[in-house]
N, C-alpha and C positions, 0 to 999 in steps of 0.2 A: 504493500500500500504506500510505502514511503515514496517511490518514484512518481506515482500519480499525484500525491499530495504536493511534492516539490514542483511538478509540472503545473499544477493549478496556481501555486504561489507565483511562479514565473509569469503565467498568463496575466494575473492580476497586477503584478509589479510593472510589467512591460506595457500593459495596455493603456494606463491612464495618461501617459505622455507629459505629465507635469514634472519636469525635471529642471534643475538649476541650469541656466544658460551661462556660458563662459562670460566672465566679467561682471556678472550680477553680484551685487553686494548684499543681497538678502540671504539670510541663513535658511536653508531648506532642511526640514526634518520630516522624512517619510515614515511616520510612526503609526499609521492607522491600523486598527484591528478590524478586519472585515466582520460584518454582521450577516449571518445567513438566515433568511426568512423564506420558507418554501424552497423554490428552485433558484433563487437569486442570492447573490452576495452583494451587499451594499458597503461602500467604502468612501473615503474622502481623500483627496490629494493634499499636499502641503498648502496649496492656495485655496483650499476649501471648494474644490470642484467635486461634486457628489456624483458617484458613478455606480450604476447597477450592472452587474455582469452575471451571466449564467454560471451557476456553480460547477457544472460538469465540463463546460467547454471553455470558459473564460471569455466568451463572446459578449461584447458590450450590448446591453439593451437600451440604455439611455445615459445621458450625462447632463448635469445642471451646473452652470458656473455661478457661484455666489457673487462674483465681481467685487472682491474684497478691495477696499481702498488701499492703494499702493503705499500711502504714507504709513499705514499700520504695519504692513509687511516690512518696510524698510526699518521701522522703529523696533519691531519685536520679532521679526522672522516669520517664515511661512511654516505652519504646522497645523495638522489636524489629526487627532488621535482616534476619532471614531464618530459614528452616527448612532442614533437611536430609532426605534420603531414604535409606532402607536397605531392601534386599530380602534376606531371610534365605535363604541359599543352598540349604538342604535342606528348606525348608518346602513343605508340600503347597499347590498352587495353591488359592486361596480360603480358606486357613486364616486365623484371626484373627491379625492383625499379621504376616503373611508379608511384607507390604509396609508399611513404617511411615514416619511423619513424626516427626522428632526435632528438638527445639529447647531453648534455655535460657530461663530467666525472670529477671526483675528481682529476684525474691526468692530467687535462687541455687538453682534446681532445674533438673533436666534432665527433659524430658517426652517421652513417646512415645505416639503414637496410630496406629490402623490407617489406612493411607492411603486405603482405600476407604470407610470408614464414620465416621472420627473418634472411634472408641471407644478409650478408654485401653488400652494393651497390658498385660494382666494379669500377665505374667511379668517386666515391666520395673520394677524397684524395687518400691514399694508403690503399687498402683493406677495404674501408668503414670508414676510420678514417682520420681526419685532426689534426695534432699536433699544438696546439695553444700557445706553450711556446715561440716561436720566437717573439722577440720584446717587451716582458714585463719585461725585466731586470732579474737580479739574484734574486733568492728567495729560501727559504727552502721548501722542499717537504711538501705539506700540508698547506702552508701559503696562497695559492690561489687555487681556485677550481671553477668549473662550477657546481652549484648545482640546479639552476632553469632551467625550460624548456626554450629553446630558442624561439624566436618569428620569424615566417616566414612571410615576407611581400613582395609580388610581386617577388617571387623567390629568395629573400635574407634572409638568416638565420642571425638573429641579436642576439648576446649574450654578456653578461657582465660576471663578475666573482666576487666571494666573495674574499675579501682580509682581512686577519686577522689583525686588527689594532695593532700597536705597537709590532708586532711579530719580525720583522727583519728590519734592516736598511742597505742599502736602501730597501724600501718595493717594492713589485711588482706593476706594473702599474695597475690602475683600468680601463683599456681600454675597451670600448664598440666597438665590431667589427661586420662587416657584411661579410658573405660568400655566394657564389653562392650555391643554394640549390641542384644543380645537380652535380657540379664538386668539390665543397668544396673550390674553389679558393677564397682567400681573396679579397674583393671588397672595403671595407672602414674601417676606424677606427676613434674613437674619444677618445683622452686621457682625463681622468678625474682627 
């Protein structure tokens, strides 16, 4: 089984195409852990391009570019460690975003796309994104980012953020927040 597993890893690594270009001063960390739901693997690239590939062949089904603000990449690097999955309990089968992929971005946003098509979820924030910069104070672009996959518990998307120590004063808040997995509306927060 090992050769087949290695072959799949190579398909996923080689297919996303998001690699550091020569002369680029942005740090690239390709650290995403793929998430397997049904017959698809979902992953994100360092620049938060979300990709769905067939688990058995590595063939790409869809991709969605988060279009992360370049200033945040230059300030904090390009990194995405994973995505999360949520199935809306009462949604009609096949309805847009009944099954969704949710992730955070380096430019401090939370995104949601349809798990089957990669189309932004229209009822989630604005055009599938929620801006998380409100309430965390002033900060330099790149001194805070969401790099880890959020956790979804009972319809609440829970996310923290990386904060670069000793980068700026005052530093951005290390707040952990909860958002409605369908609408993106903020539900709770814990300041750390």
